[in-house]
N, C-alpha and C positions, 0 to 999 in steps of 0.2 A: 747477722745474728738471727738465730732460729726463733727466738721468742722476743717479745717486746713488752714494755710496761706502759700502760696509758693511765694518766692521772686525771681524775675528774674532781671538780669542786662540788661537794655535796651541799645541800641547803644549810646544814649546820657547820659549814666550814670543815667538815671531816674530810680526810683524804681517803679516797677509795682506790685501791690498787686492783687492776684487772689485768690478768695475764692470759693471753690467748695465743694459740699456735698461729704463727704468722701465715704460713702457707694455706692452711685450712680456712682461716678467716678471710684472706684475700680472694680465695677461690669463690667462696659463697658470696662475698660482697660484689665481685665482678659480675656474676650471673644476675644478682639483684639489680644492680645498676643498669645492666643491659636490658632487663625486663622493663625497668622504668622508662628507658629511652624509647622502647617499642610502643609505648602507650600513644605516642604521636600518630601511629598508623590508624588509630580508631577513626580519625577524621575521614580519610578516603574510604575506609571500610564501610562506615555508616552511609557515606555518600553513594557508594556503589549500590547499596540496597535501594536508596531513593531513585537512582537512575534506572535500575532494573524495573522497579514498580511503575515508574512513569511511562516506560515503554510497553509494559504489559497491560496496564489498566487504562489504555486510551481507546478501547474498542477494537484493538488489533491483536495484541499478544495472546491474552487469555482466550479471546473469542476465536482467533485463528486456530489455536491449538485444539480447542473444543470442537470446532468444525472439522478439523483434520481427523479427529477420532470419531466423528459421526454423532456427537452428543446433541441432544435435543435442546434447542435454545428457546427460552420463554420470556415474554415481556413481563416486566415487574409492574404490579398494579400500583397506580398512583403516581407514576413517573414516566413522562413521555420520553421515548428514546432510550430507556434503561432496560437492561436485559439480564436474565440469569443465564449464563453461558453453559450451564450444565456441569460445572466443575465444583467440587466440594472445597471447603476451606483448606483441608489438608492437601488436596491435589493442587490447589493454587500455591500453597506454601512450598510444594515440591520444586517449583520453578527456581527457588532460591537456594537449593541444596549445594550446588557447585559454588555459588557466590559465598555461602557460609563457610564452605571448606577452604576455598582459596583465600578469601579476604580475612577470615578470623582464625585460621589454623595454619595453613601451609606458609603463607607469606609472613605472618608474625613469628613462626618458628624459625624461618630462614633469617629474618632480621635479628632475632634473639641471638642466634649463633654468630651472625656477622658482628653484632655489637659487642659480644663477649670478647672478641679478639681484636677489636678496634681500640685505638687509644681513646681514653675517656673524653678527651677534648673533641673528638670527631664523631662520637656516637650520636648525639642529639642532632648535629648538623647533617649527618648522613641520612638518618631516618626522616628528618624534616624535609630534606631535598627530595627524597624518593616519594614521600607522602604528597608533597606539593605537586610534583610532576604527575603522579597518578591521579590526583584530584583534577588537575588541569586537563589531562587526557580524557578522563571520564566526562568532564564538563563539555569539552569540545565535541565529543562523539554524541552526547545527549542532545546538544543544540543542533548538531548536524542532522540527527534523526528526526527531530521535531521540525526543522526548517526545510531540509532537502530530502529527507526520507532515506538516507543511506549512510553507511559508515565511511569515514574519510581515510584515505591513504596518507602516508607521510608526505608524498609529493603534493597532494591536494592541500594539505594543511599548510605547507610552506607557501604555496601559491596564494591561498586565501589570506594568510598573514601579510604577505608582501603587498597584496592588492589593498587590504584594509589599511595598511600603513600609508599607502599613497593616496587613499581616498577615505580619510577618517570620517567624513560627513556621512558615509553610508553605514557606519557601524551600528547606529541606532536602529537601522532597519532589521538587524539580526539580533541585537542584544537590547531587550527592553530593560526597564529599571529593575524589575524583580530579578531578572537574570544577572544583571550587574551586581546587585546586592548579594546574591548567592555566591558569586565569584569572589567578591571582596571578603565576605565572611570566611570562606574556605581558605583563601590564600593570604589574608592579612590579619583579620581580627583574631582568629584562633591561634595562629602561630605567635603573634605578639603576646597574647595572654599566656600561652604555654611557656615561652621563654622568660616572661616576667615572673611566673609562678615557679619555674624550675628551681631557682636558688632556695626559695622558701621550702619547697618540698624536700630538697636535699638536706637542709638544716634539720627539718623535722625527722627525716629518716635517720640521720646521725645521732640525734638525741635518743631515738628509740633503740638504736643498735647499742648504745652505751649501757643499756639496762640489762642486757643478757650476755652471758658468756658465748652462747651460740645464737646469734641474731636470726630471727625467723625470716622467711621470704618477705620482700617488700609488701606492705599491706595492700596498696592499690593494685599492683600487678596480680597479686594473689586473688583478690576479689574478682578482677576482670577475667582471669583464667577460669575461675569457678563458674562464672556466668556463661562464658563461652562453652564450657563443657556441658552445661545444662541445656543451652539453647540450640547449639549447632545440630544435634541429632534430630530435632523435630522435623525439618524439611525432608528427612529421609524416611519418614513413617509411611508416606504414600508410595505405592508401587506404580505410579503413572509412567508409561513408557517415555523414554528420554526423547527429547526433540531439540531443535536448534535453540529454543528458548530456555532450555535447561542449562545451556553453557554459561560459564562465568562471564559476567559483563566485562570484567577486566581482560580475560583471555580473548574475548571477541574483539575488544577495542585494540588490543595489541596485534592480533592477527590481521586486522583490517589495514594496519600500517603497511603491510606487505601485500595487500590485495589478495588474501587467500580466501575471501568470502565468495558468495554466489554471484556478485556483480563485479565485473572487472572492466573498467572503462579506460584504463591507461593505454590500451592498444589503440584507441580511437581519438584520444585527446590530441589536439593540434591539427586534425585533418580538416580540410576545407569541405564545403558542402558537396562539391562534385566528388571528392574522394570518399566521403561518407556514402554517397549513392553507389559508387562503384564497389565499395566494401560490402554494402548490403546486398547488392545483386550477386556478388560472389558467394556470400554466405547462404543466401536463400535460393540460389540457382534460379533467380527470377529472369524470365525472358526479356528481351529487348522490347521496348514499347514501339508499336507501329499502328498507324491509322488504318481502319478498315473502311473503305469507301461505302460499304453497304450501310454503315451506321453513322459515320462522321457527319455531324451537323444536321442530321435528318429531323431533329426536334428543336432546331435553333429558335430562340425566343419563347420557348414554352415556359409555362408556370411549373413549379415543382412543389409537390406535397410529400412530406415525409411523415408517414403514419406509423409510429413505433409502438409495437405491442409489448407491454411489460411482462417479463417472465413467460415467454412463449416458446417452449421447446418444439422441435419438429415432431415429437411424439404425439402432440395434440393437433397438429396441422401438417400432414405430409403433403408433398407437392402434387401427388395424384389423388388426394382426398376428393370424394364426390361433392363435398361442400353443400349438401342439401339444406343445411341449417345456416349457411353463410352465402346468401344469394348475391350480395354486393361484391364480395371478394371473388365469387365464382364468375361474375360478369367481367371483372377486371382481368382475371387470369386468361381469358380467351385471347387477349392481345398483350401478353406480358412476357418479359424475360423471366425464366424460372430456373435458377441454378438448383440442381437436385441435391447437391451436397454443400450447402452454405453454412459457414461456421462464424460464430461471434469470436472476437479477439480476446474478450475478458468477461467473466460472469459477474460484472458489476456495471450498472447502468452508465455512470459518468464515463468510465474508461471505454466501454463499448461504443458509446456515442461519439467520443473523441475520435475513435477510428473511423466511424461512419463519415464524420464531417471533414476530417483532415487527410484520410488515406494513410495514416500512420498507426503503428502499434503504440499503445500507451506504455510509458515507462513502467517497469515491473517493481519499482521500489515501494517503500511504505507509503510515500506521498505520491499522488498522481501529478501529471504535468503542470496543471494550474496551481496546485498547492505548492509546488516547488518554485514556479515562476509566475508572478502575478501580472506580468506584462508581455505575454507571448504575442507574436505576430503570426498567427496560425494561417497557413494557406488552406485551400480546399474549396469545396463546392459553394459555400455560402459567400465567402469573400469574392469569389470569381463572378457569381451571379450579381452581387452588389455592383460590380464594375460595369455590368451591362444594363443597370437601371432597375433591377428587381428590388422590391421591398422585402425585408427579411424579419420574421418574427417567430417566436416559440410560444406555445400555449401549454401551460401546466395547471393542474388543479390546485396546487398549493406550493408556496415557496419551499424548497427543500432545505434541509438542515445545513447551517453554516454558509449558505449562499454559494458554495463551491460549484455546484452544477450550473447555476445561472452564470457564474464567471466563465465557465467553460464555453457556454453558448455564445456569450458576448465576445470572447476572444476568438471564437471560430467565425465571427462575422455577423451574427444576428444583431439587429438594431435594438430589439426589445424582447424581454421575457415577460409574458403577461400571465397573470393568475387572477382568478375572480376574488372579489373582496371576501372578508371573513363572513362565514355563515353564522347567524345568531343562534347558537345552540349552547346548552349547558356544557362547560369545559369538561365535565366528567364523562361526557359521551365519547370523547376522543380516546379515553383510556380504557374503553370497554369494547373490544373488537366484535364481540358477539351481540352487542346491544342493537336492537332493530333500528334505533335512531342513528347509530353509528354507521350501519350498513347503508341506510338511506342517504345520509350525508356524504358518504364516500362516493357513491354513484352520482349524486347531485353535483358535486364539485367537478367531476369529469364532464358532466353535461354543461355546466356553466362555462368551463374552459372551451368546450366545443362551440358554445354560442358566441364567445368572443371571437373565435376564429371565423365563424360563419359571417359575423357582422363585418369583419375586416375584408373578407373575400367579396362580400356584396359591394363594399366601397371600391375595392380595387378593380373588380370586373366591370363595374359601371363606368369607370374612367379609363379603361384599357391599360391599367397599371399592372405590369408583370410582378410576380411575387414568388418567394420561396417561403413556405410555412411548415413548421414541424409541430405535430400534435403528439403529446405524451400522456395519454390516459393512464391512471394508476390503479384502476380497478383490478387489473391482472396481478397486482402485487399482493402476496400473502400478508395478512389474512384476507381471504376473499370476502367481498360483500355479497354472499349468496342470496338469491331471492328465495322466497318462502318455499316454493315447490322443490328446490334443489338443496335446501339446508341440511337434509339428513343423508345426502349422498356421501358415501365413504370413499369412492374412487376419486383420487385427486385429478386424474386426467379428465374425467367427466365433469368435475366441478370447474376445472379450468376451461373446458370447452364451452360450458354454459356462459362463462364470462366473455369468451371470445365471440359468441353469438351476439352478446350485447354490444360489443365493440364493432361488430359488423354493421349493426343498425346505425351506429354513429358514423361509420364510413359512408353508409348510404345517404345520410343527411348532407355530407359534403358533396357527394355526387349530384344530388338534387340541385344544389347551388350552382355547380359547374354547368349542368345541363340547362338550367334556366338562362344562363348567359351564353350558351352555345360554346363553352370552353372545355368541355370534357375531352374532346379530341385534340386539344391544344395544351394539355397538361400531362406532365409526367408524374405518376403517383407510385411512390415506393411504400410497400407494406412489408414490414419485417419485425422479428423479435429482437429485443436488445440482447437477451441471453436466455438460457434455459433454467432448469431447476437447480437450486443451490443449497438447499438445507432440508433436514428431516421435518421441519415445520411444513414445508410445501408437499413433501412426499416421504412417508416414513420408510419407504424402501431405499431411499437415497443413502449411499454409503458414506460419502463425505471424504475429503482429503485426497481425492483422485481426479485426474482429468478424465472426463467422461462425455460421451455423445449427448447424454441427457442434459448436460449443462451448457454445451457449446453449439450443438447442431440446431439451427433455427430455420424457420420458413422464410422465404423471400420471394416477393412478386413485384416486378417493376413494370407497371402499365405504361406502354409506349405506343399508342395508336398511330402516331405519325410515322412509325417505322414498321410495325407489325400488323399483319392481318390475321394472325393466329399465334398460338402459344409457341414460344421458342425456349427449349430447355438446353442445359449444359451439364454433361456428366461429371466433369472434374470438380475438385474441391475449390470453392471460392470463399472469400473472407470479407468481413466488414470493410477492410482497407480497399476493396475493389469497388465499393459503391460510388465514391466520389469520382474516380476516373471514368466510370461508366456514364454517369450523368453528364460530366463535362464533355465527353466525346459526343454524346447525343446532342448537346447544346452547341457543339462546334467551337468550344473555347480552348485555345492553345496557350494563352499567356500564363506565365508563372506555373508551368507544369513540370519543372525539372527537379522537384523535390518530393515526389510521390513514392510510396512504397507499394501501392496496389496497381492493378491493371484492369482494363475493361473485361467484363465477364466473357466476352467472345474470343479472347486471345487464347489460341490452342496451347501455347507454351505454359499455361497455368497448370496443366496436368503433370508437369515435371518440377513445379516450384515447391519449395518448403513453406508450409503454413504454420505459424506459431500460435499456440494456445496457452495464454499466460493466465495464471490464477494464484500467484503466491499469496496475495493479500486476501484471498477468499478461502483457498483450500490448502495453502502451504505447498503447492505443487505447480510445476510448469510442464509444458509438453510441446510437441510439434508433429506435423505429418510430413513425411518425405519419402518419395519413391515407393509408394505403396505400403508404408509402415508408419504406425503411430508410436511415439516414444514419450515417456514421462519420467520426470525426476521429482521424487518426493523430497523437497528440501528439508522437511522436518526431521528426516532420519538419513537422507542421502541415498536411499534405494532407487534403483532405475528399473524401468519396465519397458518392454517392447511388445507390440501386438499388431496384427493386420487390421484390427478394428479399434475404434476409439473407446475401448473398455478394457480395464486391466484387473487382474487378480494375481494371487500368489504364483500361479502357473506361468505368468509372463515376466517373472522377476529375472533380471539379468545378473549374472554372477558378479558380486561386488569386487571392484578393483580390476575387472576385465577391461580389455581395450574398448569394447562396446559401451560399457558403463562410463568410462572416462570420456569417450567421445560425446555421448549424450549430455553429460554434465558440462563439458567444455562448450558445446554448441549453445546451450541455453545461457551459460554465463556470458558468452560473447554477445548474443543478441540483446541481453539485458543491458550490458555495458554500452553497446552501440546506441540503444534508445535513449540512454541518459545523455549522451553527447549530442545525438540528433536533435532532441527537444531543446537542449540548452542553446543550440546554435541559432535559434530564432528568437531568443529572449533579447529584449533591449538591454544592452550591456551596462547602461548607466545605472540600472537598478537591479542587476542580477550578478552576484558574485560568482555563482556557479557557472554561468556562461563564460566568465573570464577564466575559470579553472580549465575549461575545455577548449578555450579559444585557440585558433590557429596562429594567433598573434598575441601571446601572453603579455607582451609589453604594453598592449593597448590600455 
């Protein structure tokens, strides 16, 4: 029948007859009920915003995007370690525009249409299932990014779940109480509340529909739609260039299931260590290792000093520099190995030193190796010298934030990381970089750390105890603690050079201790920069967002008087990964050398090797040198550049989608994936789920 009659009991027992066209009424009611069912989607939609913000506001996302655009970063007054990244509120809001579009417009519209044509009994269950699955996926990817620094593929999720099921005692290592509460609220509490309230909401809606001949759109869906229409356009107000961080978090999470991201480790999962080495040598065209009798074991039993200059680009200390203001370094250079083209692996101290100590590239994911694995058994120069009886210590002016740097040094083999006690100064001094007391205290702490090292050296040398010691002064880190006569200098290179002269004096103090005990000619002394310039704070001419010589090319001098009577230079490109193999060869140590990625400086095959320059977490870009050309991939927008020099501009842009562009992107994705598996292979498996994911024996 075309029409029907509904009878309602009025308050006064009056009978109210309401005649409505059946087809028209059911049509409107179907859309309204569909809209009500879609409300369940608000849970994963709001959670997606939380996930996105948590990944952007941890010092990486917003900061990385700002650096990639060359924005000037400023310290916030009154808060140690807090920064203004140079992005306005509207620019930061723009990072959520695709999330707003996908989570609050496109998906809800699709679900609305789907629910309209689904049987009423399936609508809520369908949306509920899709919402729960989306919430769970976002939750897994968020935890993966925070714990392991990368997105998970479907294969890795399956492996992680199966391993967690077999080892439930390890779950608490990855899911703390607050994380479990978040999961429970999203997957249990809210759904139960929704299904409990749904019948009441349905009865309320039917009562309202009975009062009108043409019932209006459901009240709650209508209000939600109005709010969405008002709020969603705001993230589009800024015209900030699109980057990878502007992509919808849901789209990124889904794409990662099929490994379409920048890091693809599936190719290497399951390989043994020997197979990983073979694959690396193939990818990097690395020559075979061979001993050179001219250098092998010539400094056996020597002490080793690693003097690392903070933020020291080759631009302020070229290999052929006359060094008139650096008498101690000039003295060492006379009997040093001097690579003319030496490059850091990463423009970040912890990751660069990781390469120096282990002969490996650092993983290029959001988290570094030690952040991903808290129990690595790292090989390298320190562990090997410990086996020969050397004492091993690191000296720093102040414990670094979070303790991650100290953990890196300890896992690399150092027995202790020493820092001087707190200096009694007003706390506000540390918040004012231009304050004279701050500058004095900055230098004073470096000197105190140096004194600790000199005291230990006196003890060791007096008892014929061999040692390996690393000194990490921080005066070279911006902001510089300029002395009074240099405070008004505007040229950043001259300012950095003045700080370098100060560090040269500290180097001289170490030489005095060695000479006092007649050990200068029995000590290998490495002087190098951890990395170069990284921000416009350090040099306003710095472009940012690009792989550049200014950030990677650093000086290196390896004093080896047991081997050399004069300076020995190498014309080919060398890397921080070559330092440990060089020192180990000079010491004549061969044990546990089958898992290195670097080679001694003097290996002529290095001139044909590919050298990687990774900087995703600093500049949003990665690059490499191979066969006379430098290549760079800007991961922020996918553009590829090639040039014969480590400097890029628009003139060096490779045609998007061309074979060359695809090759560069593929090469960098593969080396990033390899490093993930390479590092995980040395984690102690009883405490590292990630090493199980990459294991050659997944059943272990």
